[in-house]
GUDREN-778087 format. One record per atom (N, C-alpha, C): x, y, z. Coordinates in pm, whole numbers, plus 50000, padded with zeros to 5 digits. Atoms other than C-alpha are relative to their C-alpha. Example, Ala and Ser with C-alpha at 12.3 -4.5 7.8 and 13.67 -1.06 7.14 Angstrom:
BEGIN
500894988150000;512304955050780;500905012050000;499184988149994;513674989450714;499235010950073;
% end
This chain:
BEGIN
501205011049991;725703609622853;499564992849871;500575005250133;724763582922620;498624999849975;501474998350026;721563583622437;499214984649985;500805018349956;719013554022497;499714995049818;500095004550136;718703531722195;498724997749980;501305002950037;715163536022149;499305010349863;500624996050124;715223555021804;499375015350010;500654988049977;713983588521956;501425007150045;498794990749955;717563602922061;499775005650113;499734995249909;716863610222338;500645001350137;499094996049921;719063627122589;499434994850155;500215002449898;718863610422925;500105009350113;499494988749905;718863636623228;500114992050140;499865008149880;719723629223595;498614995550063;501195002249955;717233612623757;499844991950165;499905003149867;716753609124150;499554987050000;499985013149983;717003573224294;498634996450034;500995004849910;713703572324483;499085005049910;501144993950075;710853572824201;498725006150053;501444995249907;707993580524437;500275013850029;499554986049977;709743613724479;500115007849837;499744991150168;710153625824072;498795005549996;500934989549978;708573656124021;499334998649853;500725002350102;707193650923694;499814988249900;500065007950059;705683631123447;501224995049890;498985003950096;708533633323210;501034995750052;499125007249927;710963621523478;499474986450013;500435014350033;708883590623510;500404994949882;499805006750168;709093584723132;501524998649987;498345002650034;712663587923123;500524992250095;499375008849899;713453567623436;499174983549941;500815010850076;710803540023253;500924997349899;499595006250106;712793540322954;501534991450035;498625003349935;716383538723171;499884986649997;500255015649976;715073506323275;500334989549931;500375012150082;714813488622957;501684998449925;498915001350083;718583497822848;500884998850142;498814999149888;722363488723011;500805011249972;498864987750041;724383518223037;501534995449968;498755002750038;727703496223013;500114994549840;500065006750136;726683478822686;498975001649902;500904993550105;723673495322542;499104989549953;501275006250060;721433465222480;499134995950105;501335002549944;718153458122602;500304991950094;499555007249870;718673438822929;498884996750049;501274999349927;714823441223068;500265000050125;499624994249860;715993458123411;501174989750035;499215003149931;719013435923443;501285006450025;499154991349958;721123462023505;500135005750166;500114996149838;722213472023883;500635012649991;499454984249979;723713506323758;498835006549956;500764988850084;720373518323598;498825001050098;501064999649910;718183518023893;499044992050093;500895006049930;716043503224154;499314987649984;500575006950048;713723485123970;500704987249900;499435009050047;716263469923767;500774990750084;499205009349906;718093456924082;499154989950045;500905010549981;714873439424134;499844988949933;500525008250103;714403424623823;501434988949969;498285010049998;718363413323817;499464988650041;499655009649922;718023395024118;498894989449941;500975009349988;715103373824002;500094994649837;499435006250133;716413369923616;501234994949957;498705007050001;719963363423712;500544997349856;499405000650133;720993372023373;501285014750036;499344987249952;724243393623474;500875002849903;498944998050109;726463414223224;501474999350104;498564998849910;729963408923276;500335009450044;499764988350000;730753444523205;500095007250121;500274995249912;729323452723521;500755005650130;499194998649907;731583445623794;499665004750150;500614995149914;729483454124053;500264990650106;500015007549888;729493436424397;498504992550062;501025005649988;726053427024424;499824987650048;499945010750007;725493394924614;498644989549899;501325007250075;723393369524380;499224990050081;500615009049940;720843347324519;500474988349945;499715010550019;722263319424369;501124992450069;498875008849919;725183311824630;499955007450104;500054990049908;724433331424926;501244993450106;499085003349905;726723308325107;501445006050015;498454993650032;730163322424902;499645015249979;500264988150085;728413355124764;500745001549868;499245001850101;730193344224447;498695002049913;500804995850085;728333358224128;500074989749869;499445010150105;728193331723862;499755006249862;500184992150095;728823350223532;499534989149890;500335007850120;726993332723214;501104997349911;499425002650079;728893314222984;499445008349854;500624992950122;728753331522594;498864993749965;500645008250041;726703305222476;498675005050080;501454999549899;723953310822757;499875015549962;499934984750001;724613349322709;498955002849865;500154999650164;723863345822312;498084993250012;501505005849997;720453324822395;499145005850066;501014989649912;719273350822671;499965008749915;500504989450134;719233375422370;499064997949950;501015006450085;717173353622141;498604999250051;501655003749973;714453344322404;499535009950015;501634989950015;711163360422473;500625009850135;499874998749860;711873386122730;499205010150091;500914996949892;709743398823012;499325016349994;500494983749993;707833430022974;500515006550116;499404989949871;709653458123178;498765004350077;500954993349921;707033472123444;500365012849970;499984986650018;706343508423349;500145006550179;500324992449867;706743532823688;498394999649989;501374992449918;703313546223661;499374985950008;500995011749994;701743506923670;500604991850136;499805007549872;704073495923974;499625008350111;500784992749886;701903506224268;501284996850144;498964998449886;704843494824515;501165008249981;499244985950011;707123523424382;499615010050003;500584986549997;704643548724352;499314999650111;501105001349858;703093540924678;500535010250075;499444990749937;703463573724781;499135007950160;501114997149837;700993575325099;500814993150067;499245005149859;703053552225315;501344997249978;498475002950016;706783552725377;500264988450076;499255008449939;708703524525485;500245005950138;499524995649847;709283520425863;501254991950054;498705007049945;712283511926049;500355000550142;499394996849873;713653509226402;501495002549956;498314997250020;717343524926405;500294999750194;499265002249872;719213515326732;501385006050039;499104993149984;721803537626843;500304998950168;499645001849874;723593526927169;501105012850013;499044991449985;726083556327304;500824994450182;499205003449864;728763556227539;500545017450009;499834985349966;730163589127728;501185007949919;498954993050047;733193597227505;499355002449881;500804994850045;730673601927246;499045008249971;501304994049964;728413624927358;500105011549903;500144988250099;729443656627136;499574994049882;500675003150115;728693636026848;498574995749969;500785008750010;725523619426920;498815009749928;501054990250091;723103650026805;499774997849882;499805002950149;724393647026448;499304985049978;500635013350103;723893610226428;498505000550042;501355001549966;720583609726585;498835014149917;501164991650113;719233641726354;500134996249886;499595008050167;720863621026047;498574990150009;500875014150040;717903591126114;498685011150006;501404998449984;715213613726209;499555010149874;500074993850132;715783635125865;500144990749887;499975007750116;715493605125670;499145004349883;500584998450135;714073610725299;499724984749969;500855011250051;711183584725225;499964987650078;500525008449898;711193566525545;499735003150142;500604991649875;709773570825907;500654990250078;499255008949937;712203558126160;500095002350158;500254998549875;711733551826521;501554996950031;498695000249964;715143557226687;499644999350179;499965009649833;716053537727055;501585004049990;498544995949956;718813556727210;500134993550164;499895006149890;720423536127474;501405004950058;499045000249901;722793550227758;500754991750049;499275014649980;725533525227751;500635001350118;499205003949894;726283520228102;500365012550097;499594986149915;726483557128249;498925009850025;500824983250026;724583591128333;500735012350048;499444990149973;725493622028343;499115014249966;501184985849992;723913660328415;499214999049902;500424995550167;723673669428036;500174990449926;499915013750144;723003638727829;499175006549888;500744994050115;722173653027502;498884993349944;501345003450056;719603626827438;499095002750074;501404998749948;717303640127690;499375010749927;500954992150114;716533666927404;498844994449897;501205006150079;714643641727250;498864994350078;500705009849921;712883629027539;498125002949976;501524998450053;709333644427405;500074992849830;500165001550166;710043636627037;499224984449982;500885008750004;707183612126922;500954987049956;498935011150086;710203590526699;500854996250091;498695006049940;712663584526978;499534991850114;500125005849866;712723561227266;501505001850112;498485003949920;715253562927566;500484991750112;500085006249880;716793541127771;501655000450071;498745000849908;719903531128000;500314986950034;499525011049956;721883500628048;500275001850138;499345002249855;722833490328402;501515004250012;498575000650028;726243484928295;500305002649864;499894998050153;728013489727961;499924987349945;500305015650059;727393461627728;500375001849858;499855002150180;728263475427355;499214995549943;501534999150102;726423475227061;499414990550012;500805013450056;725763439426998;499204997150119;500505002549909;724503430227340;498725007650010;501324988849991;722313461527344;499024996649916;501105000050089;720953455727047;499194986150022;500605014749941;719873416927183;499005008150086;500804995949929;718293435327463;499065008549992;501074989750073;716173461927298;499434990249885;500625004950139;715013438027024;498494996350042;500775002250001;712093428627169;498875014150059;500634984749981;710953468327198;500125001949888;500174997450151;711243470526814;498555003249983;501615002650035;708383482126647;499454999749866;500035000250144;708793479726276;500344985949989;499515011950064;709663448026024;501654998349978;498814999050055;713103463325973;501155006450119;499004996349905;716223471226208;501005004249938;498914993050051;718893495026144;501285004650136;498864995249875;722613499526329;500395009949974;499464984450012;723623536326365;501134998250102;499154995949892;726753542626533;499715015050023;499774985249942;727003573326770;500725009449984;498614989150022;729733589926633;499925001649823;500444997850130;728333586526280;498705009349937;501194989650001;725953603626049;499784991549834;500455008450137;723593584625792;499655011849896;500254989750098;723203599925469;498244998649965;501574996149990;719383612425414;499404986949922;500435010450041;718613580225192;500224986750009;499495009849945;720243556725391;498444988450029;500865009849988;717143539025517;499174995149900;500725002650158;714763540325191;500874991549898;499305008250103;717453526224990;500184988550070;499755008549940;718213501025229;498754990449983;500995007650055;714713488225228;499334997249870;500175005350144;714453486724856;500524993349977;499285016450014;717193466024876;499474987150028;500455011949940;715703442325106;498254993149925;501295002350068;712413440224877;500214982049971;499535011750019;714523406724772;501004996450106;499465002349895;716673402025069;499794996750182;500245000149865;716973396625459;501125011350064;498594991449949;720293415725501;500485008449899;499394987050078;721863446625367;501035006450076;499054993449956;725143461725356;500485010049912;499024989850120;726523494725177;501355002350046;498354997049960;729573514925205;499655011250077;499834992649911;730683542925417;500925009249965;499044990249985;732483575825319;500634999450125;499644995849866;735243580125614;500355012750004;499544984349985;736193612725722;500715003150151;499714996349891;737793628026002;499615013250025;500774986949958;736273656326199;500955012150029;498874992449988;738013688326224;500685002250146;499465001149852;738293686326618;500624989150030;499305015149966;739833651426642;500804995649870;499035008850106;742353648626338;501314999350061;499005005549931;744663626526542;500624993449863;499245006350095;747423613426341;499714984649949;500015009550027;746453577226360;498684999849904;500894998950081;743013585426201;500045005249870;499574996450160;744233604525881;500764988949975;499035011850065;746643576625837;499134988649924;501165009750016;743343552725824;499235004649889;500834995150103;741373576025622;500925002049880;499395002050116;744263577325352;500054989749943;500185014149989;744503540225355;498465000749913;501215004550072;740763535425257;498915011150071;501204989749981;738503568625194;498644994450033;501605005050003;735403546225139;500294984150047;500345011649941;734533512925355;498814993849923;501345012950094;732363487225111;500054991350092;500345014749977;730313458825274;500374990249872;499815010450100;731373427525079;501054997849888;498694999650072;734703439524993;501414990350062;499115005749942;736903424725265;499554982150004;500065013350021;737263386925263;501484994150054;498725004549941;739703374825529;499334990250095;500305010549877;739683351425827;498895001550037;500824997049906;737343369226016;498675002749938;501164998950061;734593373625738;500364995049836;499575005950068;735463348925485;499084999649861;501144996850123;731943354825281;499985013149959;500274986250034;732263390425270;499585006250116;500304993449861;731603416725564;498755007849966;501024993050062;728843438925603;500545012050136;499734985749916;729693476025766;499164998750105;500814997649864;728533477126114;498925014749967;500874988250044;727173512526008;498815003249890;500915005650101;725283499325706;498924990350019;500465013850006;723723471925845;498215003750015;501675000949942;719783466925821;499604988249943;500855012850013;718453436325841;498154998450025;501305001749995;714623421225823;499844994850195;500095004749859;713423414926224;499854984650027;500035016950036;712523379626118;500764993650009;498405003950047;715983373925973;500274998950165;499064996949871;717563384626304;499584991050103;500685007549911;715313368826502;500504982149987;499795013950015;715923333126293;501334996050038;498365003149998;719813337926340;500415001550195;499254996049875;719583345226718;500395008950031;499724986049934;720653378926706;501655000450022;498595003549991;724613387726769;500404993450041;499335006649911;726823369926922;500405007850154;499904994349890;727843375927269;501435007349996;498194993949998;731213399427197;499695014250014;499864983749985;732273433327278;500455008149863;499614994950122;733843436626949;499804994549923;500025011550112;733643424726578;498964987049994;500975010850028;730263406426622;499335003449874;500665002450128;729113421626298;500584992349867;499595010250100;731683401326087;499704990850016;500375011649984;730793373726242;498294995049981;501635000250013;726743380626190;499944998449842;500344998850137;727413386725811;500534986649944;499545014450013;729333350725789;498864992050013;501115006149970;726613336125969;498835001249931;501354997950081;723883348925772;500244997449899;499755006950120;725693337925460;499914984150006;499965011850016;726053301925552;498754992450066;501365004349953;722573302325732;498994998149855;500284996350124;721513308325368;499085010949978;500444982450047;719893346525395;500095002649926;499904992350133;719593363725131;500835016050029;499104992649965;722363387025188;500445008549847;499344990350138;723063418424950;500355008550043;499134988349998;725283443924955;500145009749828;499604987350153;726393476024686;500815006850079;498774992049983;728993498224682;499045017549997;500524983049966;726263531724770;500355004150140;499164991649883;727633555425006;498625004650077;501284996949912;724853556225268;499905003250132;499884994749826;726763569825592;501425007749964;499114993949952;729433589925698;500994995350116;499445006449890;732043572025914;500805004450066;499294993349934;733733591826166;501304990450071;498625013249956;737543578326244;500295013350093;499204997449919;738803590826561;500854990350109;499485007649902;740843578226871;498774988750090;501005004449883;738063574127073;499054992849989;500975006550039;735953551426886;500094985550077;499845014649966;734943516627029;500944992249918;499145010950105;736553497226713;501635003849991;498764994650024;739573518126755;500975009450152;499904996949825;739793527027129;501024991950050;498995004749932;742443517527379;499344983850046;500345012449947;740143492327559;499454989049890;500755006850077;738013477627287;500734996349885;499705000950130;739813483726980;501084991149936;499165010450093;742253465926718;501464998250117;498985004749910;744993446826883;500165000450154;500364998749860;743543450327223;499764982050049;500225012449943;743493418327469;498144998649982;501545002449987;739553423227459;499454995949841;500494998750135;739173428727057;501034983349943;499565007450026;741853396227039;499024987550049;501035006849939;739643377727244;498764995349947;501144999950068;736803383727022;500254989849903;499595005250119;738683372226699;500284983350042;500055015049988;739503340126888;498674995150002;501385007550016;736093331626951;499414998849865;500445000550130;734833338926624;500874990149933;499365007150066;737433319726481;499644984450029;500715011749943;736133291226675;498614994449960;501244997850079;732603295326568;500134996049864;500005001850127;733723294826208;500384985749976;499095012750045;735443259026244;498454988650042;501595009350025;731513244226314;499215005949955;500974994950060;729643266126153;499864994649848;499895010750118;728953241525873;498764998849946;501454999850050;725663237325671;499494989150089;500445007549889;723533217725911;499755001150139;499664997049882;724553230126223;498655006450057;501224987049983;722053252726416;500635009150040;499544984150035;722813287226344;499735004250108;500464989449892;721283302426670;500854999250078;499265006049852;723693284126914;501065013849997;498594987150000;726253315226771;499365011450092;500394987449991;723823343826868;499454998450163;500874997949833;722623357327214;498975003650017;501164993349988;719493369827150;499134994750121;501055009049914;717463341527361;500695003550136;499544996849863;720193348827665;499925012850060;500354987849966;719613384127655;498555006150030;501164996349947;716343383327680;499524997250167;500345004049841;716203367528039;500555015050068;499624990249905;718373403128122;499505014449956;500364984750052;716443428327940;499455012850070;500554993349882;714893442428271;501425011650021;498474989049960;718693459828306;500035007649903;500354987150074;717873479327990;498735004750069;500994992649978;715793504828149;499665012249934;500294987050045;713533530028003;500065014350061;500034985249938;714153567528065;498655003249975;501154994450045;710833582528130;499264999850155;500865000249838;708053584828403;499574989150062;500355014249938;707363549528488;500304998750144;499325003949874;707343541128836;500374984350029;499825010249948;708933514628941;499574994450088;500495010349872;708163484729183;500964989549976;499095014050008;710053453429284;498964990049885;500615011950066;707103428429150;498735001549983;501564999650013;703723427929013;499484985849952;500705013650016;701183395528981;498995001049962;501525001750065;698553383028768;499404985250008;500545011849988;696543353428847;499234995749856;500685007150144;695943333528522;498704990549985;500935011549897;693883306928724;499614998850096;500235005149834;692393303629046;499984988550040;499975011549940;692003270829030;501144995050017;498825007749970;694553246029130;499994985950016;500075012149964;695443210529087;500454996250130;499525005849829;696993207629459;499405005350112;501124994549901;695373213629755;501255004950141;498784992749929;698363233229984;499385011350126;500674992349890;696893241830323;500635015149991;499844988549979;697163275830425;500675012449891;499464992050130;697753288530068;499605015350033;500234983649986;697873328530073;499435003749910;500835000250111;696053325629759;498124995250002;501075007949945;693373305529889;499694991349890;500325006050116;693743283129607;499534984550043;500145016749930;693233248829805;498805000150054;501465000949967;689393259229865;499184995649836;500995006650121;688503247329485;499305013349929;500574988450029;687643282829396;500584998549799;500194997750093;686893285729014;500255012049906;499204989550077;687923307828693;501485001549974;499024994150077;690233319628458;499855014249910;500144986350077;691473348628277;500424995649846;499735001350160;691053352327899;500925008049939;498894989950054;693533367627676;499735015350003;500614984950002;691293396127601;499955008450110;500204996049873;690633401027989;501585004850012;498494998549945;694483399328056;500275012749894;499314988650077;695033426227769;499435012250056;500814990349925;692223446727911;500805004150139;499644993549874;693473449028277;501575003950000;498694994250010;697173451228180;500335010249930;499964986350073;696373480527938;499795010250102;500204990049934;695373498628230;501325005950131;499164994549905;698663499828447;501564998249875;498594999350098;701533490628151;500565013749998;498984988950060;702393524328054;500125008350137;499894990449912;702533539028424;500704993950113;499005006049928;704543511228607;501104989549952;499335004550047;707303495428566;500534989950104;499815006949906;707783465328785;501434989449948;498675007650040;711503446328791;499734981949985;500575013450050;709543410228775;498425005350000;501495001049994;706093406028670;499574984349958;499805010550007;704923372828745;498634991449967;501605007650053;701843350528589;500174987650123;499875012049854;700843324528914;497924998749941;501705004050000;697393311729009;500154996750152;500645008050081;695973292129154;501344988649945;499205005450089;697833269628874;499625003849872;500214991650177;698343290328530;499634989649937;499965004150105;698923260428326;498464992850000;501735003750047;695103251828355;499465004849930;500604994250087;694323278528138;500654998649865;499335001250103;694483268027791;500845006749900;499444990350064;695293299827664;501335010050078;499124995349935;698353303327880;501355008149917;499274994250073;700733309827582;500095010949966;500844984250088;698713339627421;500295008250093;500314987549851;698373357527794;501775000150026;499104996949982;702313352727804;500565010049909;499564991750112;702913369527486;499315013850041;500914986649993;700293396627574;501055006450155;499074998049849;702403398427946;500955007349932;498844996650040;705623403627730;499605017449937;500084985650073;704293432627520;499555009050098;500314990849902;702643451127819;501255006350109;498394995749926;706183448728054;500734993249898;498955004150080;708893447727772;501115001250112;498524997349930;711353459328045;500214993750139;500195009449855;710473435228360;500694985549908;499695016850004;711633401028428;498754991249990;500995008249996;708903377328339;500094987750052;499615007549978;708253351828520;498824987150006;501525006049990;705603319228519;500324987450115;500005011449884;705293300528860;499094992850005;500965013550001;703673266328840;500834991450066;499955010749943;703653232629007;500684989949895;499495008150108;704593218928690;499394986549910;500485013950013;702213187328659;499294999349903;500404997050106;700553201028369;500885007349869;498964992150126;703223214928158;500044991049872;500175008750165;702973187827903;498544999549935;500934992750099;699603204127809;500175011349915;499594985850112;701383233627616;501324995949970;498375000250090;704163220027385;500375010349915;499024989650094;704593250127233;500475012850124;499784992849871;705333265427605;501215002249988;498925000549976;709163258327571;500165012449886;500034989150115;708933282627233;499765014750073;500444985949964;707043310227405;500965004850110;499044995749853;709313308927731;501155007149920;498774991750087;712053313827479;499905015749943;500674988450056;710403339627287;499845013250073;500244987749955;709323361627539;501125004350137;499184999349912;712573356527779;499344995850124;500974998749857;710013345628066;501124986050115;499495011049896;711573321928351;498794990950056;501235008549927;709743291528453;500814993950133;499975005149854;709593287228813;499334988750047;500785014749989;708523252728915;500034998650174;499735003649871;707753250629281;499684988350077;500275013049934;708063217829485;499415000750154;500704998449887;705603215929748;499914985450084;499725010349894;706503186729921;500974989149960;498825008849997;708933158129982;499784985149986;500285014550008;707263126230012;500314989449843;499775008750146;708033098329759;498764998049928;500935000050106;704673099529621;499965009949941;499954985450062;704903136829535;501434997149915;499235001450097;708423129229411;500034991049882;500075010550068;707833100829195;498855004349902;501194991650093;704633122529037;501135008949929;499034989550093;707453149228932;500964996949920;498785002450081;709663128128783;499845000249872;500454999650202;707883127328416;500025017449981;499964984449984;707853168328524;501595001149943;498424993249991;711863170328573;500504995849828;499835005550118;712223146828242;499745010249874;500504993650107;709703169528017;501135015450035;499234988149985;711593199728148;501625000649944;498724999450037;715093187228091;500165001049800;499795000250183;714103176427689;499745018549928;500344986450068;712903214227663;501095008250011;498724993349990;716333225927788;500964996749905;499615000650101;717813209827536;499784999349836;500294998650099;716023219427272;499505017949943;500394989950014;715533255727357;500605010950120;499664991149905;717363284827589;498925003550129;500884999449920;715553281227862;500505003750165;499594999349856;715993293728249;499004995850069;500905005849909;714603271928498;500234996850134;499785001349817;714363273728905;499104990050048;501145010749891;712963245229114;500095008850105;500674995649869;711263261629422;500094989750085;500415007049905;711533241829700;499325007950144;501044986649951;708843258929932;499164990150109;501084999849911;707113234430159;501094995250178;499374998849861;709923235030421;500305010950069;500544986649992;709023269330466;498945003850064;501484996049966;705263267930521;499495003650095;500274995249908;703733291330735;498325000850024;501194997249996;700343294830849;499335017750026;500594985850061;698493328630719;498675004850091;501294996349943;695273324630917;499444986650074;500195011249908;693483302431193;498474996649918;500785004050007;691443277331125;499534994449840;499755003550146;689743264830774;498445002949979;501514998750058;686783271230540;499215014950070;501244990049948;683703289430697;500735003050134;499525000449861;685673285631034;501235007849999;498614995649993;688693304630965;500245014650022;499614988049929;689843336231153;501465006249951;498744989049989;692263364731131;500704996950120;498935002649888;695263363431351;499505012250098;499964993249922;694763397831513;500835003250109;498984999749882;697723401331683;499955015950062;500034989149949;696933436931662;501515007749965;498434991650027;701093444531534;500114999049869;500024996050105;700663453831200;501345001549922;498294994750039;704343467131154;500484987049988;499385015849997;705413433831265;499544987349909;500715009750126;703263413131035;500625001549923;499324995350130;704593434330749;501304996749969;498735002949961;707863428630861;500274982749929;499945009749969;707333392230885;499394987749871;501025005150133;704913384830566;500954993449901;499135001950116;706403365930266;498674999249906;501344995650105;703163382630038;500635015349995;500214989049985;704523417030137;500625006949854;499224994250175;706523423029726;498974992149913;500685004350124;703483406829559;498755007050001;501534993850017;700713432829490;499524993549867;500945008650112;697963417429229;499255012049924;501154991650112;696273431628936;498934987649997;501035008149983;692803417329007;499035008049980;501574993450070;689373429328815;500285015749950;499984985950102;691493456428632;500615011450126;499604993249908;692373469528995;501524998950079;498675004749926;695713470829224;499754999350162;500215002349858;695963453429546;500914994150062;499024998049950;698223451629818;500524985850016;499545010550026;698813416429820;498974987149974;500875010350048;697183380729726;498884999450123;501485002349900;695163377330078;498945010849990;501024987150033;693293412930003;499354993849890;500634998550092;692843404729686;499014985749965;500705006249992;691323373629707;498784993950101;500605003349882;689723372030017;498325001749954;500925001350028;686643381829876;499194991849954;500545012050065;686093352029680;499934988550109;500615010349883;686383332430014;498875004750057;501034995349933;683743354030154;498734997249911;501065002050066;681603347529878;499664981649996;500635010849992;681843309229904;499834996750132;500235005449861;681603305530291;499625012850108;500464991349878;679743325330538;501095004650090;498634994149884;682973342830703;499255006250132;500484993649878;682543354631058;500405015149980;499924985049996;682153393831130;501225003650001;498184995549994;686413390931195;500265007849877;499304995950132;686753395030842;499535012249960;500524989150069;684583425630781;501115010150012;498934989850020;687373450530850;500765000649870;499165003550096;689663433330600;499374999449828;501025004150144;686783426030321;499525016749966;500304985349997;686283468130388;501345004149877;498764993950060;689883470230188;499905007249883;500234996850125;689883493329899;500924998849912;498985000750056;691953486029628;500475012249918;499934985750068;693603515129394;499424996149848;501054998150113;691433522629097;501255002149888;499224994950146;693443528528725;499745013950022;500564986349990;691663561628767;501395006550086;499164995149917;694253570529039;501005012649936;499394990850042;696553600229029;501634993650024;498175010150014;700283594428983;500255007650147;499254996749809;700853612329367;499194983950062;500875012449917;698243580629475;500654988249960;499325014450064;700103552729249;501114998450095;498364996949927;703453567429402;499984994350137;500355003249878;702053563229732;499534984750046;499995014649955;700683529729696;501024989050001;498885004950035;703743517229543;500934999650127;498884995649917;705873529329845;499744996550136;501175000049891;703143521030113;500654986550058;499975011249954;704303494130372;499164995250117;500895002449923;702553487930679;498845004449975;500854994550012;699073490630649;499054995850127;500955004649900;696203483730901;499244987349943;500685011050036;694633458430709;501274984749991;499015011249943;698203437230777;499824994250107;500135004149876;696953431631118;499234985050008;500975015850054;694743400730964;501024991849984;498925008750003;698273384330948;500604995850140;498925000849842;700503368231218;501255006850023;498874993849991;702863388531363;501444990550032;499315009550010;704913356631448;499814990049946;500355014550094;704393330831155;500364989750087;499985012549941;704003296031289;500304990149914;499825006250059;705813272631087;499454983850034;500885014249951;703883238231035;500654991149884;499765015350072;704733201230847;498524998449894;501105001050166;702613207530495;499324986850005;500255015150090;700463175730428;500314997249878;499644995050178;700753164630092;499035002649955;500604993950069;699013186429885;499464990649879;500585005350096;698173159429621;498094997250009;501324999649998;694363159229534;500004980949975;500125017550018;692843121229526;501034990050021;
% end
């Protein structure tokens, strides 16, 4: 080992990569001295050598004084679109030597490096297929046992169930989350589906048949202090129980697979090995995630990152062990090399590259926004009670007056929910219920100025549900930020058309144009519901004279009811339907007859209920209160609901 040119002839011992884990002040001092010298040329380069420690790497990216002898492949921030490292000319190097040098930060003075109290946190996504079950535990354990980083592991069974799923051994682990895709999606679409359930600022990809080195996550996040996307190297191996000839041949050709080296037609700016990818969550969302491909989406994502101007960092640090075997996704008979599936993916990628030029919308190539609308098909594995639909009133008031509204919104009720109150009420139920749909409605929800914030709160509480905003659309213009929030939360926009008169349709035209403009600039799902043609009577009379039907056929009433799958969260409690939830508001406003007393005594489910009581509520069909509604609903021609 060479001596440092510090005049003291100190022999530099081996120094661990992570300074905050150094054992002694002597080691820290040696490390600090090492930062000031270039091992390749023995010149004082003030931290400009990528081979001399992590702090050097950071300063090298800032100063951009590159040593010609290094030969490393760390992408410079000078030209992220090509990954080319521009070497200084000899005169520039000489001038750089004579110019005043920035003082090297001593290890002891750098709180970011020596912050030993808080480890960096990272979400690690591990989709797994049935063929890789025997290797899953090794992959998971290699992440849970990371040194210098805390990992939240998301295990997703990709479209299958088996009696002895090895993932179940982690069901009670505080750092593991379990999910299951309804059908096989592959790793890239799965990442997009799981994105909004992630809990940290960094995302790592881990294949279920690979093994992460103990320093993988800490090293990657260290490299991302001045970057957005990182890729390292993997040492490939063939395990003793799967030594097929093809895998052994691949191992002999490429013992180590390194990010940044392969530059061919599918990754012209340099690849990123999928099993080493770590990306900032914000950057991943900025690019709209992976493309909708079963294979090779990692290559496309790397090139898109470069061309979109993200700060891409690669090095030859071995951060994982890549298992080679004939059943892997990338080399299997279904989606492996030279299969029809892989060839189709390659053709798609080549078409992307033709139009992936500066100034284009790079988000168009990703499918995160698309998968956000399908996230409910990736369900958590746990004790949540599944139900079809759950609803929350954003506003009791409405700008329309539809006769026989089952929410009584035509009676000019007032009041709207605040974001804080929405958060409080949803907190009471979101860790116990898994609704397939979670619907925000009213009244008219767009009358609430805090609608967008409540949408985000609802998505946070019900990340596994299909979110729906049900509105008549006339006040959408009040919320210019709404299309971005709808896309962000994957919320369907459901617009109800309550009348077919010329006056109503004329008033609806500006709404249609506004929504069309939103659809051009955002990935939205919009459904126009024509509801006036099937309008039914829910009670007899109007206002103070209204009466329940009392046909005394509750089972038949339930079968005919349009609200039987519409339980409500109201006042923090669960109500069977909107008629039950908001009947009390009617009674408070009007002096209803005694005929309503049995129904006003309805008892909603309290959040303190037992699990058995909650199961019974969700599965309950006919109740005595169903008798207030008609057994044979009467259709009628709805008068124009426009007010004024």
